BALOBA-1460 file (C-alpha; in Angstrom, 3 decimals):
// residues 60
<rec num="1" residu="m" x="22.501" y="-46.340" z="106.682"/>
<rec num="2" residu="d" x="24.570" y="-49.408" z="105.877"/>
<rec num="3" residu="v" x="27.622" y="-48.479" z="103.782"/>
<rec num="4" residu="t" x="29.490" y="-51.784" z="104.018"/>
<rec num="5" residu="s" x="28.942" y="-52.564" z="100.337"/>
<rec num="6" residu="a" x="29.618" y="-49.021" z="99.130"/>
<rec num="7" residu="a" x="32.214" y="-48.482" z="96.412"/>
<rec num="8" residu="w" x="34.774" y="-46.210" z="98.085"/>
<rec num="9" residu="r" x="37.189" y="-44.086" z="96.063"/>
<rec num="10" residu="k" x="40.237" y="-42.043" z="97.016"/>
<rec num="11" residu="s" x="41.236" y="-38.663" z="95.713"/>
<rec num="12" residu="s" x="43.363" y="-38.627" z="92.568"/>
<rec num="13" residu="y" x="45.818" y="-36.562" z="94.642"/>
<rec num="14" residu="t" x="46.507" y="-39.497" z="96.976"/>
<rec num="15" residu="t" x="50.163" y="-40.484" z="96.883"/>
<rec num="16" residu="a" x="51.555" y="-44.022" z="96.818"/>
<rec num="17" residu="n" x="52.190" y="-43.688" z="100.564"/>
<rec num="18" residu="g" x="48.490" y="-43.014" z="101.185"/>
<rec num="19" residu="g" x="49.017" y="-39.895" z="103.230"/>
<rec num="20" residu="e" x="46.253" y="-38.132" z="105.058"/>
<rec num="21" residu="c" x="43.281" y="-38.661" z="102.805"/>
<rec num="22" residu="v" x="39.570" y="-39.210" z="102.857"/>
<rec num="23" residu="e" x="37.559" y="-41.620" z="100.766"/>
<rec num="24" residu="l" x="34.129" y="-40.973" z="99.309"/>
<rec num="25" residu="a" x="31.265" y="-43.253" z="98.380"/>
<rec num="26" residu="s" x="28.023" y="-42.465" z="96.643"/>
<rec num="27" residu="v" x="25.045" y="-43.916" z="98.470"/>
<rec num="28" residu="p" x="21.331" y="-43.253" z="97.842"/>
<rec num="29" residu="d" x="20.735" y="-39.490" z="98.210"/>
<rec num="30" residu="m" x="23.930" y="-39.098" z="100.262"/>
<rec num="31" residu="v" x="27.704" y="-38.928" z="100.112"/>
<rec num="32" residu="a" x="29.618" y="-41.044" z="102.610"/>
<rec num="33" residu="v" x="33.051" y="-39.896" z="103.824"/>
<rec num="34" residu="r" x="35.654" y="-41.883" z="105.779"/>
<rec num="35" residu="d" x="39.314" y="-41.704" z="106.782"/>
<rec num="36" residu="s" x="41.385" y="-43.754" z="104.334"/>
<rec num="37" residu="k" x="43.703" y="-44.849" z="107.167"/>
<rec num="38" residu="d" x="40.764" y="-46.177" z="109.231"/>
<rec num="39" residu="p" x="38.297" y="-47.765" z="106.769"/>
<rec num="40" residu="e" x="36.510" y="-49.631" z="109.572"/>
<rec num="41" residu="g" x="36.159" y="-46.458" z="111.638"/>
<rec num="42" residu="p" x="33.319" y="-43.946" z="111.682"/>
<rec num="43" residu="k" x="31.702" y="-42.661" z="108.505"/>
<rec num="44" residu="l" x="30.158" y="-39.262" z="107.907"/>
<rec num="45" residu="l" x="26.998" y="-39.138" z="105.796"/>
<rec num="46" residu="v" x="25.978" y="-35.830" z="104.226"/>
<rec num="47" residu="t" x="23.348" y="-34.893" z="101.698"/>
<rec num="48" residu="r" x="24.480" y="-34.347" z="98.138"/>
<rec num="49" residu="r" x="23.393" y="-30.709" z="98.413"/>
<rec num="50" residu="a" x="25.505" y="-30.161" z="101.543"/>
<rec num="51" residu="f" x="28.512" y="-31.865" z="99.946"/>
<rec num="52" residu="a" x="28.170" y="-29.735" z="96.805"/>
<rec num="53" residu="a" x="28.033" y="-26.609" z="98.983"/>
<rec num="54" residu="l" x="31.187" y="-27.726" z="100.824"/>
<rec num="55" residu="l" x="33.060" y="-28.282" z="97.553"/>
<rec num="56" residu="s" x="31.894" y="-24.927" z="96.246"/>
<rec num="57" residu="d" x="33.195" y="-23.166" z="99.368"/>
<rec num="58" residu="i" x="36.519" y="-25.005" z="99.193"/>
<rec num="59" residu="k" x="37.056" y="-23.978" z="95.573"/>
<rec num="60" residu="r" x="36.714" y="-20.267" z="96.379"/>
């Protein structure tokens, strides 16, 4: 899936220095994830259901 035109967003917890952070983009039926320090690097695509499950587990 081509994510070059995706609208990426950083966490609201990202500091002015950037830090170690990921960026997310909503793409059709998926969530794209990338390293904010390497925006041209690899991207991880996961289903919305899998991403929701991950967030749910993290919040526990």
